[in-house]
N, C-alpha and C positions, 0 to 999 in steps of 0.2 A: 824447458822440460815438457811443456804441453805439446810442443811440436813433435817430439818423439812419439807421443801417444797418437797423434794424428797420422804419422807415418805408419806406425804399426796397424792402426785401424784401417788405413787404405789398403794395406797388404792383405788383411783378413777379408775385407770386402771383395777384393779382386779374386782371391782364392775361392771364396764362396761362389762367386759368379762362374768361375772355372769349373767347380764341382757341380754346379747346376747343369752346365753344358755336358759334362761327362755323364751325369745321371740320365739326361735326356738321350744321349747317344746309346747308352746301354738299354734303356727302356724301349727305344724305337728301333732297335737293331733289326727286328723282323717285320717292321711296318712297311706297308706298300700303299701308295696313293691309289685312288680309284682308277686312274689311267694306267696303273701297273708300274709306275716309277718308284723305285725303292728309296728309302730314307738315306740321306747323305749326312755324314758326321759333321758336327759343328766343332770348330776350333776357336778358342778364345785367345786373343792377342793382347798383351799388356804394353803400356807405354809409360815412360817415366813421368813423374809429376802427378799431383792430385788436384785437379782444378776446383774441387769442392772443399778443400781443406781450409781451416780457419787461420792458420799462420803462414807467413811467407815461406818459411823453411819447409813446411810440410807440402806446400804447393810445388816446391822445387824437387823435393826428395821422395815424395810419396810415389804411389803407383796407381794406375787406373786401367780399366779395360778400354782399349782403343777401338776394338771391333770384335764381333763374333762372325766368323767367316764360315761359309759352307765349304767343306772339303771337296775339292774337285778331283781327287785321286780316282783312279779307275774303280768301277764297281766290280764286285765279285760275281762270278757266274757259277751256277749249279745246274747239272743236267737233270731235268725233270720234264719230259715231253708231255706228261699228263696235266701239267699246270695250265690254267687258262692264260697265264702271263708268259708262257714259253714262246720263244721266237719261232715263227712258222716257216721262215725261209732263210736262205743264205748259209754262210759258213757255220753259224752258231745255232742252227736249227735244233730245237728241243731244249735249249738252254734258257734259264731264267736269270735275269739280273737280280742281284742281291745287294744289300747295303754294303758300303765300304767301311763299316764300323768293325774294328778288330777288338774283340773283348779283352784280349791280353794287353793290348796297348792302352785301352781305356782303364783297366785295373791299375796298371803302372802309373798312368797319369793321375788317377784318383789317390793313390798312395802318396805321390809327390805333392799333390795339392793339399792333402791332409797334413803332411809334415810341414809344409810351408806355412799353413794356417797356424799350426801349433807353435812354430818358431815365432811368428808374429804375436801370438797370444802371450808367450813367455816374455818377449821383449816389452809388451805393453804392461804386463804385471810388474816387471822389474822397474820400469819407469814410474809406475804408481808407488812402488815401495820406496824408491829414491826420493820422490817428492814428499811422501809422508815423513820420511826420516829427516829431510831438510826442514820441514815444518816443526817437527819435534825439537830439533836443535835451536831453531829460532825462538820458539815459544818457551822451551824449557830452560 
């Protein structure tokens, strides 16, 4: 029974980490480094198993964040010749590189992460209720 709590907890932790990356992406969407390099989105990748779990079952069936990767998809470009970060020569003269963060995609990812977190919370609560009922049957 406690293994199922570990599994649900690992899912909630993984989704929390994913939501943290999504929040950072949205917050830094318009950020530029001092050298003019725009912020690149972070993507969270999950892997099966939870190496920190207390039970063998949860270590096999849980989930954990395997890596947080910098998204290497192409950066967006905006025409702004007056910007100090605008390209000064070549085919893209006058264009400024912008972050590859798409706010619509980030919002969809945030909704998905929130729903997955809620599903794990409901599963954990159900496990707790089943354990409490089993104890009541044994004691009563």
